[in-house]
C-alpha positions in Angstrom: 168.9 75.8 91.3 168.9 72.1 90.2 172.4 71.6 91.5 171.3 73.0 94.9 168.3 70.7 94.9 170.5 67.6 94.1 173.3 68.4 96.6 171.1 69.2 99.6 168.5 66.5 99.7 169.0 66.3 103.5 166.9 69.1 105.1 169.4 69.8 107.9 172.2 70.3 105.4 170.0 72.4 103.2 169.1 74.6 106.2 172.8 75.0 107.1 173.5 76.0 103.5 170.8 78.6 103.5 171.9 80.0 106.8 175.5 80.3 105.5 174.4 81.7 102.2 172.1 84.4 103.5 173.9 85.7 106.6 174.2 89.2 105.2 171.5 91.3 103.8 173.1 91.6 100.4 173.0 87.9 99.9 169.4 87.7 101.2 168.4 90.2 98.6 170.3 88.4 95.8 168.6 85.1 96.8 165.2 86.8 96.7 166.0 88.1 93.2 166.8 84.6 92.0 163.6 83.3 93.4 161.6 86.0 91.8 163.2 85.6 88.3 162.8 81.8 88.1 159.8 79.6 87.8 158.4 78.6 91.2 159.1 75.0 92.2 159.2 73.0 95.4 162.8 74.2 95.8 161.7 77.8 95.8 159.4 76.9 98.7 162.2 75.1 100.6 164.6 78.1 100.2 162.2 80.9 101.2 160.8 78.8 104.1 164.4 78.1 105.4 165.2 81.8 105.0 162.1 82.8 106.9 163.0 80.4 109.7 166.8 80.9 110.1 167.7 84.2 108.5 167.7 87.6 110.1 165.7 89.7 107.6 165.7 92.8 109.7 168.6 94.3 107.7 167.3 93.4 104.2 167.0 96.3 101.8 164.1 94.6 100.0 161.7 93.9 102.9 158.6 95.0 100.9 159.6 92.6 98.1 160.1 89.8 100.6 156.7 90.6 102.0 155.1 90.4 98.5 156.9 87.1 97.8 155.7 85.6 101.0 152.2 86.7 100.4 152.4 85.3 96.9 153.5 81.9 98.2 150.8 82.1 100.9 149.9 79.2 103.2 151.9 76.7 101.2 154.9 77.8 103.2 153.3 76.9 106.4 152.8 73.3 105.1 156.6 73.0 105.0 157.2 74.0 108.6 157.7 71.8 111.6 156.1 72.8 114.9 159.2 74.2 116.5 159.8 76.4 113.4 156.5 78.2 113.4 157.4 81.0 115.9 160.7 81.7 114.0 158.9 81.8 110.7 156.1 84.0 112.0 158.5 86.4 113.7 160.1 87.2 110.4 156.6 87.4 108.8 155.6 89.9 111.5 158.8 91.8 110.8 157.9 92.0 107.1 154.3 92.9 107.9 153.0 89.9 106.0 149.2 89.7 105.7 147.8 86.2 105.1 144.8 86.0 102.9 144.1 82.3 103.2 144.5 80.7 106.7 143.9 76.9 106.9 144.0 75.0 110.2 144.4 71.4 109.3 147.3 70.3 111.6 149.2 71.2 114.7 151.5 73.4 112.7 148.5 75.2 111.2 147.0 75.6 114.6 150.1 77.2 116.0 150.6 79.4 112.9 146.9 80.5 113.1 147.1 81.5 116.7 150.2 83.6 116.1 148.6 85.2 113.1 145.4 85.9 115.1 147.4 87.4 118.1 149.4 89.7 115.8 146.6 90.6 113.4 148.5 89.4 110.3 145.5 88.5 108.2 143.2 89.9 105.6 139.7 90.2 107.3 137.7 87.8 105.1 135.0 85.5 106.2 137.1 82.4 105.7 140.1 83.8 107.6 138.0 85.1 110.4 136.2 81.8 110.9 139.4 79.8 110.8 141.2 82.0 113.2 138.3 82.2 115.7 138.1 78.4 115.6 141.8 78.2 116.2 141.7 80.6 119.2 138.7 79.0 120.8 140.3 75.6 120.1 137.4 73.4 120.9 137.2 70.1 119.0 133.5 70.3 118.2 133.4 74.0 117.1 133.0 74.3 113.3 133.7 77.3 111.1 130.0 77.3 110.1 129.1 78.1 113.7 131.5 81.0 113.7 130.0 82.3 110.4 126.6 82.3 112.0 127.6 84.0 115.3 130.8 85.9 114.6 130.3 88.8 117.0 128.6 86.8 119.7 131.5 84.3 119.9 134.1 87.1 120.1 132.3 88.4 123.2 131.5 85.0 124.7 135.2 83.8 124.6 136.7 87.2 125.2 138.8 87.2 122.1 140.1 90.7 122.8 142.8 90.9 120.1 140.6 89.7 117.3 137.8 92.0 118.5 140.1 95.0 118.6 141.2 94.1 115.1 137.6 93.8 114.0 136.8 97.2 115.7 139.5 98.9 113.7 138.2 97.3 110.5 134.5 97.3 111.4 133.1 98.2 108.0 135.0 95.3 106.4 133.8 93.0 109.2 130.2 94.0 108.6 130.4 93.8 104.8 132.3 90.6 104.5 131.2 88.6 107.6 128.4 90.0 109.8 125.8 90.6 107.0 125.9 86.9 106.1 125.5 85.7 109.7 122.4 84.7 111.7 123.2 86.9 114.6 120.5 87.8 117.1 119.0 91.1 118.3 121.8 92.1 120.7 124.6 91.7 118.2 122.6 93.4 115.5 121.9 96.4 117.8 125.6 96.5 118.6 126.4 97.0 114.9 123.5 99.4 114.3 124.6 101.6 117.3 128.3 101.5 116.5 129.1 105.0 115.3 132.0 103.7 113.2 129.8 101.5 111.0 128.9 103.2 107.8 125.2 104.2 107.7 124.7 102.4 104.3 126.0 99.2 105.8 123.5 99.7 108.7 120.8 99.9 106.1 122.1 96.7 104.6 121.8 95.0 108.0 118.2 96.1 108.4 117.3 95.2 104.9 118.8 91.7 104.7 119.2 90.3 108.2 116.4 88.6 110.2 115.8 90.2 113.6 113.2 91.9 115.7 113.6 94.9 118.0 111.1 96.1 120.6 111.1 99.6 119.1 112.8 101.8 116.6 114.2 103.8 119.5 116.7 101.0 120.2 118.6 102.2 117.2 120.0 105.5 118.2 120.8 106.9 114.8 117.7 108.4 113.1 119.6 110.4 110.4 118.5 110.1 106.8 120.6 107.8 104.6 121.4 110.7 102.2 120.8 114.4 101.7 117.6 114.0 99.8 114.7 115.4 101.9 112.6 112.3 101.0 115.4 109.9 102.0 114.5 107.1 104.5 116.0 107.0 107.9 117.2 103.8 109.7 114.0 104.1 111.7 111.9 104.1 108.5 113.8 101.0 107.3 113.1 99.2 110.6 109.4 99.5 109.9 109.7 99.0 106.2 111.3 95.6 106.7 109.2 94.6 109.7 112.1 94.7 112.2 109.9 96.2 114.9 107.4 94.0 116.8 103.9 95.4 116.1 102.8 97.3 119.2 101.2 100.7 119.7 103.8 101.8 122.3 106.8 102.1 119.9 104.5 103.0 117.0 103.3 106.1 118.9 106.8 107.3 119.3 107.6 106.6 115.6 104.5 108.5 114.5 105.5 111.5 116.5 108.7 111.8 114.4 109.1 112.8 110.8 108.2 109.2 109.8 107.8 108.3 106.2 104.1 108.2 105.4 104.3 105.4 102.9 106.4 103.2 105.2 103.9 103.9 108.1 100.9 103.1 105.9 102.3 99.8 104.7 103.4 98.7 108.1 100.0 99.4 109.6 98.3 97.5 106.7 100.5 94.5 107.3 100.0 94.4 111.1 96.5 95.8 111.4 95.1 92.6 113.0 97.7 92.5 115.7 97.3 96.2 116.4 93.5 95.7 116.9 94.2 93.6 120.0 93.8 95.0 123.5 97.2 93.5 124.2 98.9 95.8 121.7 99.1 98.7 124.2 96.9 101.2 122.4 97.2 104.8 123.4 94.7 106.1 126.0 93.9 109.0 123.7 94.8 109.8 120.1 97.4 112.6 119.6 97.3 115.0 116.7 100.1 113.1 115.1 98.2 109.8 115.2 95.1 111.6 114.0 96.7 113.3 111.0 99.0 110.4 110.0 96.7 107.4 110.7 93.1 108.4 111.3 93.1 110.8 108.3 94.8 108.3 105.9 92.1 107.6 103.3 94.1 104.9 101.4 93.5 102.1 103.8 91.0 99.4 102.8 87.8 99.2 104.8 89.0 96.2 106.8 92.4 97.6 107.6 90.9 101.0 108.7 88.4 99.2 110.9 91.1 97.1 112.6 93.6 100.0 113.0 91.1 102.3 114.6 89.3 99.7 116.7 91.5 100.3 119.7 91.8 104.1 119.3 89.7 106.6 121.3 89.3 109.5 118.9 88.0 112.7 120.5 85.5 114.4 118.2 87.2 117.8 118.7 90.2 116.5 116.7 88.1 116.0 113.6 88.6 118.8 111.1 89.1 119.5 107.4 92.2 117.1 107.3 90.0 114.1 107.4 87.9 113.0 104.4 84.2 112.5 104.5 84.8 108.9 103.6 86.9 108.4 106.7 84.3 110.1 108.8 81.8 107.6 107.4 84.2 104.8 108.4 84.4 106.1 111.9 80.6 106.2 112.2 80.3 102.7 110.7 82.8 101.4 113.2 81.1 103.1 116.1 84.0 105.5 116.7 81.9 108.7 116.2 78.6 108.6 118.2 75.9 111.1 117.4 75.4 113.7 120.1 74.7 117.4 120.2 78.3 118.4 120.8 79.9 116.2 118.2 77.2 117.1 115.7 77.8 120.8 116.0 81.6 120.3 115.8 81.3 118.3 112.6 78.8 120.7 111.0 81.3 123.5 111.7 83.9 121.7 109.6 81.6 119.9 107.3 78.5 122.1 106.8 75.3 120.8 105.2 75.9 120.7 101.5 75.5 118.4 98.5 79.0 116.9 99.1 78.4 116.2 102.8 74.7 115.2 102.9 75.3 111.6 102.2 77.6 111.3 105.2 75.3 113.2 107.5 72.3 111.0 106.5 74.5 107.9 107.0 75.4 109.2 110.5 71.7 109.8 111.2 70.9 106.2 110.0 73.4 104.7 112.5 71.9 106.7 115.4 68.2 106.9 114.5 67.0 106.8 118.1 69.2 109.8 118.9 67.8 111.6 115.9 64.2 110.8 116.8 64.6 112.1 120.3 65.8 115.6 119.2 64.8 115.9 115.5 64.4 119.7 115.5 68.0 120.2 116.7 69.6 117.7 114.3 67.5 118.9 111.4 68.5 122.5 112.2 64.9 123.7 112.1 65.5 126.9 114.1 69.1 127.6 113.3 69.6 127.2 109.5 66.6 127.2 107.2 68.6 126.3 104.1 70.2 123.4 105.9 66.9 122.3 107.3 65.2 122.2 103.9 68.1 120.1 102.4 68.1 117.7 105.3 64.3 117.4 105.3 64.0 116.6 101.6 66.9 114.1 101.6 66.0 112.4 104.9 62.5 111.6 103.5 63.9 109.5 100.6 67.1 108.3 102.2 67.7 104.6 102.3 69.8 105.1 105.5 66.7 105.9 107.6 63.8 103.5 108.4 60.5 104.2 106.8 59.1 104.8 110.2 61.6 107.5 110.9 61.2 109.2 107.5 57.4 109.2 108.1 58.0 110.7 111.5 60.1 113.5 110.0 57.3 114.3 107.5 54.7 114.3 110.3 56.9 116.5 112.5 57.9 119.1 110.0 55.4 119.1 107.1 52.0 120.6 107.5 49.1 121.4 105.1 50.5 124.9 104.7 54.0 124.0 103.7 53.6 120.9 101.6 55.3 122.8 98.8 58.5 121.8 100.5 57.9 118.4 99.0 57.5 119.7 95.4 60.7 118.0 94.3 60.5 115.0 96.6 59.2 111.7 95.5 58.0 110.2 98.8 58.4 106.4 98.6 55.3 104.4 98.9 56.5 102.6 102.0 57.0 106.0 103.7 53.7 107.3 102.5 51.9 104.4 104.0 53.5 105.2 107.4 52.3 108.8 107.1 48.8 107.7 106.1 48.6 105.4 109.1 49.5 108.4 111.4 47.1 110.7 113.2 47.6 113.5 110.8 44.3 115.0 109.4 42.8 113.8 106.2 43.4 117.0 104.2 47.1 116.6 104.8 47.1 112.9 103.9 45.1 113.5 100.7 47.5 116.2 99.7 50.4 113.8 99.9 48.4 111.2 98.1 47.7 113.6 95.3 51.5 114.2 95.0 52.1 110.5 94.9 49.5 109.9 92.2 51.0 112.6 90.1 54.7 111.4 90.5 54.3 107.7 90.3 52.5 105.4 87.7 50.2 104.1 90.5 47.3 101.8 89.6 43.6 102.0 90.6 44.0 99.2 93.1 47.0 100.8 94.7 45.3 104.2 95.0 42.1 102.6 96.4 44.2 100.8 99.0 45.8 104.1 100.1 42.5 105.9 100.3 41.4 103.3 102.9 43.7 105.1 105.4 41.5 108.3 105.2 38.8 108.7 107.9 36.5 110.3 105.3 35.4 107.2 103.4 33.2 109.1 100.8 36.3 109.9 98.7 36.7 106.2 97.9 33.7 106.5 95.5 35.9 108.1 92.9 37.6 104.7 92.5 34.7 102.4 93.3 31.9 103.7 91.0 32.0 102.8 87.3 30.1 105.6 85.6 29.3 108.5 87.9 29.7 109.3 91.6 28.4 112.1 93.8 29.7 112.6 97.3 30.0 115.1 100.1 33.3 116.1 101.6 34.7 118.3 104.3 38.0 118.9 102.4 36.8 120.1 99.1 40.1 121.8 98.1 42.2 118.7 98.7 39.6 116.5 96.9 39.6 118.8 93.9 43.4 118.7 93.7 43.2 114.9 93.9 40.5 114.8 91.1 42.6 117.0 88.9 45.4 114.5 89.1 43.1 111.6 88.3 41.8 113.5 85.3 45.3 114.2 84.1 46.0 110.5 84.4 42.7 109.8 82.5 41.2 107.9 85.4 38.1 110.2 85.3 36.7 112.3 82.5 35.1 115.2 84.4 34.4 116.5 87.9 32.1 119.3 89.1 32.3 121.2 92.4 28.7 122.2 93.3 29.7 124.1 96.4 29.4 123.3 100.0 31.6 120.3 99.6 29.3 118.5 97.1 31.2 117.1 94.2 30.0 115.2 91.1 32.4 113.1 88.9 32.0 111.2 85.6 34.2 108.2 85.1 35.3 106.9 81.7 34.0 103.6 80.6 37.5 102.1 80.4 38.5 103.0 83.9 
């Protein structure tokens, strides 16, 4: 090899020698064997380059080995070529089915070689090769490989690089994996990949997960199949919502909800975009479907603020409400003025959520938000005629409920409690503020004093407090029991109620003794310390 190198320093003579020495296939194969078995030097490069340019390798019996050797040498052979030799070299490379794994366009020769390689698909589809070849084919001085890396598919279409595109189409999964995933392609290009049936579904999932793009709706991606056979597997549509690739808007969301959407994905998407979806510009549905009801309105895991925002633009027919929704979410709907109190909605709710210990708190909350409606038709809402057990529960709880105003609680007592059925209040501790409202009413004194006796029995009331409450009675004689210091005698028109009141005072040690002399005349003795 050294002798050849010394004798043929002139390139033309060297080429003539190689042409003569490798005219026949047998000599070509022997020369390849020598090259393979000796250490690679510059001379090796000169020999194989000359053979590739001037020898007819079509009859070689070792074409696959020639191919491997050329691929081993790589782009270094191109550096040895002159411009007029490029086509000759590349024709033999094409014959041998050489695939270049490192294309570099740094000269006119490199440009010519790259164009040939691109036109004949003689390259490994890597990011570096693709970018170099697209730059070579477009051949614009200001175009950089970085621009191609950012917009690989877009540039193929823009410059109509048909051959490269066909090659990409036939190796589409390699293109996506090696090139497209690392680009900054826009919506149209991304959709082209997501809707390409030849792209592997897992690569489509990678596109959705890692690339930055927004679509108008999941329906722009045609494939809605799950990623694997697992029944809980996500679909591409699920992934679009999971990674916020769908612009928040009710119009596409309604379509997504009507499918077998993943509930966790839906929940998280709604939570992230609740504020946008609360806008009138978000195209909310005119009426809530059963899917929206069951998958959104019934979701109890939203925070208070998120639930308020999500439902703010939804018209929710009361006849959709059933056992699927929690009492807490019903409370939220009432709080957010999405469930007005009227006779029809009330009957519907009671059918699914009857008056019971578990539902009372909600019903009273509902009453509290619509107190004027309750006050206008108390008998209906309290179920006075229809359900005695429900009526008694509602009556007792509404009197002490903090959801209702003192005025309305007092009105309920005045409406439904009479002297004959005050036993209904046996287990009810009527708040002082409510009691005052009742005492201010036009109810008769016997009724008022009966309630006052119950209050004195149930609360640690003071003399001053009781005396103040007695001022609401029309019969002022009763006040003597609390104004005299030793003994008092008075006439009353409600002896039974006064005796009951006195028995409470005696039990509380406010008086020591009382005597009913008949005809409403009563004598009491008051302890010295009272």
